[in-house]
C-alpha positions as CSV (number, residue, x, y, z in Angstrom):
1,M,9.1,70.4,90.5
2,P,12.8,70.0,91.2
3,R,14.9,72.5,89.6
4,P,17.5,71.5,86.8
5,R,21.0,71.4,88.0
6,F,23.7,72.9,85.6
7,A,27.2,71.4,86.1
8,L,29.7,74.1,86.2
9,P,32.6,73.6,83.9
10,M,35.8,72.2,85.4
11,L,38.6,74.9,85.6
12,S,41.9,73.9,84.0
13,R,44.9,73.7,86.0
14,Q,47.2,73.9,83.1
15,P,49.8,76.4,83.5
16,R,49.0,80.0,82.2
17,R,51.0,80.7,79.1
18,S,53.3,83.8,78.8
19,V,54.2,86.1,76.2
20,I,58.1,85.9,77.5
21,P,59.6,82.7,76.1
22,G,60.0,79.6,78.6
23,F,62.6,79.7,81.2
24,R,65.1,77.4,79.6
25,L,65.1,79.5,76.3
26,S,65.3,82.8,78.3
27,L,68.1,81.4,80.3
28,G,70.0,80.3,77.2
29,L,69.7,83.8,75.7
30,A,70.9,85.6,78.6
31,L,73.9,83.4,79.0
32,L,74.7,83.6,75.3
33,Y,74.5,87.3,75.5
34,L,76.5,87.3,78.8
35,G,79.2,84.9,77.3
36,L,79.6,86.9,74.0
37,I,79.4,90.4,75.1
38,V,81.1,90.2,78.6
39,L,83.1,86.9,79.6
40,L,84.6,86.6,76.1
41,P,86.2,89.9,76.0
42,I,87.3,89.6,79.5
43,G,88.7,86.1,79.0
44,A,90.6,87.3,76.1
45,L,92.0,90.2,78.1
46,L,92.9,87.8,81.0
47,L,94.7,85.4,78.6
48,K,96.7,88.2,76.7
49,A,97.7,89.6,80.3
50,A,98.8,86.1,81.3
51,D,101.3,86.0,78.6
52,V,103.0,89.2,79.9
53,G,104.7,87.0,83.0
54,F,104.5,88.3,86.5
55,E,107.8,90.1,86.5
56,R,106.9,92.3,83.5
57,Y,103.6,92.7,84.8
58,I,105.0,94.2,87.9
59,S,107.3,96.4,86.2
60,I,104.7,97.8,83.8
61,I,102.2,98.6,86.6
62,T,104.7,100.1,88.9
63,S,106.2,102.4,86.0
64,P,106.2,106.0,87.1
65,R,104.1,107.0,84.1
66,T,101.6,104.1,84.9
67,L,101.4,105.0,88.6
68,A,100.9,108.6,87.8
69,S,97.8,107.7,85.4
70,F,96.2,105.7,88.2
71,Q,96.5,108.2,90.6
72,V,94.9,110.9,88.3
73,T,92.3,108.6,87.5
74,L,91.3,107.4,90.9
75,T,91.5,110.8,92.5
76,T,89.4,112.5,89.9
77,A,86.9,109.7,89.6
78,A,86.5,110.0,93.3
79,L,85.9,113.6,93.7
80,A,83.5,113.4,90.6
81,A,81.6,110.7,92.5
82,L,81.6,112.6,95.6
83,F,80.2,115.7,93.7
84,N,77.4,113.8,92.1
85,A,76.5,112.1,95.4
86,I,75.7,115.5,96.8
87,Y,74.4,117.2,93.8
88,G,72.6,114.2,92.6
89,L,71.0,113.6,95.8
90,A,69.9,117.4,96.0
91,L,68.7,117.3,92.6
92,A,66.5,114.1,92.9
93,W,64.7,115.5,96.0
94,V,64.0,118.9,94.2
95,L,62.5,116.9,91.3
96,V,60.4,114.7,93.8
97,R,59.4,117.1,96.5
98,Y,58.8,120.3,94.8
99,E,56.7,121.6,91.9
100,F,58.1,124.7,89.9
101,P,58.0,125.9,86.3
102,G,60.3,124.0,83.9
103,K,60.2,120.9,86.1
104,R,59.7,118.6,83.3
105,L,62.4,120.2,81.3
106,L,64.7,119.9,84.1
107,D,63.8,116.2,84.7
108,A,64.4,115.7,80.9
109,M,67.9,117.4,81.0
110,V,69.1,114.9,83.5
111,D,69.2,112.2,80.8
112,V,71.2,114.7,78.3
113,P,74.6,112.9,79.2
114,F,73.2,109.6,78.1
115,A,72.1,110.8,74.7
116,L,74.9,113.1,74.0
117,P,78.1,111.4,72.5
118,T,80.8,111.8,74.9
119,A,83.2,113.6,72.4
120,V,80.6,116.3,71.9
121,A,80.4,116.6,75.7
122,G,84.2,117.1,75.9
123,L,84.3,119.6,73.0
124,A,81.5,121.5,74.5
125,L,83.1,121.6,78.0
126,T,86.6,122.5,76.7
127,A,85.0,125.3,74.7
128,L,83.1,126.7,77.7
129,F,86.0,126.3,80.3
130,A,89.0,127.4,78.0
131,K,90.7,130.6,79.2
132,N,88.6,132.6,76.5
133,G,85.3,130.6,77.1
134,W,82.2,131.8,78.8
135,F,83.2,130.0,82.1
136,G,86.9,129.9,81.8
137,A,87.5,133.6,81.3
138,P,86.0,134.7,84.6
139,L,87.8,131.7,86.6
140,A,91.0,132.7,84.8
141,Q,90.8,136.2,86.4
142,W,90.7,134.3,89.9
143,G,93.7,132.2,88.8
144,I,91.5,129.1,88.4
145,Q,92.1,127.0,85.5
146,V,89.7,124.1,84.4
147,A,90.6,123.2,80.9
148,Y,93.8,121.2,80.5
149,A,94.0,120.5,84.3
150,P,92.5,118.1,86.8
151,A,89.8,120.2,87.6
152,G,88.6,119.7,84.0
153,I,88.8,115.9,84.1
154,V,86.5,116.1,87.2
155,C,84.1,118.3,85.4
156,A,83.9,116.1,82.6
157,M,83.7,112.8,84.7
158,A,80.9,114.4,86.9
159,F,78.9,115.7,83.7
160,T,78.7,112.1,82.2
161,S,77.9,110.2,85.5
162,I,75.4,112.6,87.1
163,P,72.3,110.7,85.8
164,F,73.1,107.4,87.8
165,V,72.6,109.0,91.1
166,V,69.7,111.0,90.2
167,R,67.8,108.1,88.3
168,T,68.5,105.6,91.1
169,V,67.4,107.9,94.2
170,Q,64.5,109.6,92.5
171,P,62.1,106.4,92.2
172,V,62.9,105.4,95.9
173,L,61.9,108.9,97.0
174,E,58.9,108.7,95.0
175,D,57.8,105.6,96.5
176,M,58.3,106.5,100.1
177,E,55.1,106.6,102.3
178,P,54.8,110.0,103.8
179,E,53.3,108.5,106.9
180,L,56.7,107.8,108.1
181,E,57.6,111.5,107.9
182,E,54.4,112.7,109.5
183,A,54.8,110.2,112.4
184,G,58.5,111.6,112.9
185,A,57.0,115.1,112.9
186,T,54.3,114.3,115.1
187,L,56.9,112.9,117.7
188,G,58.5,116.3,117.7
189,A,61.6,115.3,115.3
190,S,63.1,118.2,113.6
191,D,63.6,118.2,109.7
192,L,67.2,117.2,109.8
193,T,66.3,114.3,112.4
194,I,63.7,113.1,109.8
195,F,66.1,113.2,107.2
196,R,68.9,111.5,109.2
197,R,66.9,108.9,110.7
198,I,64.1,107.9,108.4
199,I,64.6,109.2,104.8
200,F,68.2,108.7,104.3
201,P,68.4,105.0,105.6
202,T,65.5,104.2,103.2
203,I,67.3,105.6,100.1
204,F,70.7,104.7,101.3
205,P,70.9,101.3,99.1
206,A,69.9,103.2,96.0
207,F,72.0,106.1,96.8
208,L,75.2,103.9,97.3
209,A,74.2,102.0,94.1
210,G,74.0,105.3,92.1
211,T,77.3,106.7,93.5
212,S,79.2,103.4,92.7
213,L,77.7,103.3,89.3
214,A,79.0,107.1,89.0
215,F,82.3,106.3,90.2
216,A,82.6,103.1,88.0
217,R,81.7,105.3,84.8
218,S,84.2,107.9,85.6
219,L,87.0,105.1,85.9
220,G,86.2,104.2,82.3
221,E,85.2,107.5,80.7
222,F,87.3,108.5,77.7
223,G,85.7,110.5,75.2
224,A,84.7,113.4,77.3
225,V,87.9,113.6,79.1
226,V,90.5,113.3,76.3
227,F,89.5,116.7,75.0
228,I,89.5,118.8,78.1
229,A,92.3,117.1,80.0
230,G,95.1,118.1,77.7
231,N,96.6,114.7,78.1
232,Q,99.7,115.8,80.1
233,P,101.7,112.8,81.4
234,F,102.2,112.8,85.2
235,R,99.6,115.4,85.5
236,T,96.2,114.8,83.2
237,E,96.8,111.5,81.7
238,I,94.0,109.1,82.6
239,V,94.4,105.4,82.5
240,A,92.1,104.7,79.5
241,L,94.2,107.2,77.5
242,L,97.6,105.6,78.5
243,T,95.8,102.1,77.5
244,F,95.1,103.6,74.1
245,I,98.4,105.1,73.7
246,R,100.0,101.7,74.3
247,L,97.8,100.0,71.8
248,E,98.9,102.8,69.2
249,E,102.5,101.8,70.1
250,Y,101.6,98.0,69.4
251,D,102.5,97.4,72.9
252,Y,99.6,95.0,73.5
253,A,101.1,93.5,76.7
254,A,101.3,96.7,78.6
255,A,97.8,97.5,77.4
256,A,96.5,94.3,78.5
257,A,98.4,94.7,82.0
258,I,97.0,98.0,82.4
259,A,93.5,97.2,81.5
260,V,93.4,94.0,84.0
261,T,94.6,96.1,86.7
262,M,91.8,98.8,86.3
263,L,89.5,95.5,85.7
264,G,90.6,94.2,88.9
265,L,90.1,97.6,90.9
266,A,86.6,97.9,89.6
267,F,85.7,94.4,90.9
268,V,87.3,95.2,94.3
269,M,84.8,98.3,94.4
270,L,81.9,96.3,93.5
271,L,82.8,93.5,96.1
272,I,83.1,96.7,98.8
273,V,79.7,98.0,97.6
274,N,77.8,94.8,98.0
275,A,79.4,94.1,101.4
276,V,78.2,97.6,102.7
277,Q,74.7,97.0,101.2
278,A,74.5,93.7,102.9
279,W,75.7,95.1,106.2
280,H,73.2,97.9,105.8
281,Q,70.3,95.5,105.0
282,K,71.3,93.2,108.1
283,F,71.6,96.4,110.5
284,A,68.1,97.6,109.2
285,M,66.5,94.3,109.8
286,G,68.2,94.1,113.2
287,D,66.8,97.5,114.0
288,A,63.3,96.4,112.8
């Protein structure tokens, strides 16, 4: 007696439904957000700066006080980014490669600058590094002044931007395959060679991205710096503060010109970082 044949149900080829809205709706919301939050303020700033005129724009940007504020801002931001590049990489390495008591607490403290208001951070740093503060008093005996000096600006910028380096490098270190390091050690490579030839090229894109984000955050920092800097023209006055002063003086043209110049410098920095990352990726693919 032949066995009955059961017909299998035809599988539906309809596209799977997703919890996330469709492409058109998602793209529309993203473009709306980008336009209202990013492009509209930048466009208004560019239009305001365009009304200044080229000659007055040059005179505003090349004034001694403006040039001094740009020098102070760029120098201190570069020093803060350099410090965070070294210390942030070391901190991420310790959090990933070692186990020790209080590791979770240290890992959580990395995000404190994100949660802490920058004004509160500036007040706390000023109290610590003042001449009668816990850290400022011993340093003052050695003739080192931090509060109301460029060193205080570097300290405030480094404090607010350190999580960018740690949080971009840390997941890349966690995802690295240990077989690569074991292979290098098997071939007789030293620890320094393994780090220089295997580990650092792998984490370099994330390391560069974190450092550039820390530098960009330092360029735009205001709340933490304004308290500890002392705001002395030609010495500790940053670009953000000078822009705020011009707004308080109702000199909107000068404020727009200074802000547009800083915006242009930020875009140049991003282009350089992207070019370096593209070159590194092309170089790595060529070696492979």
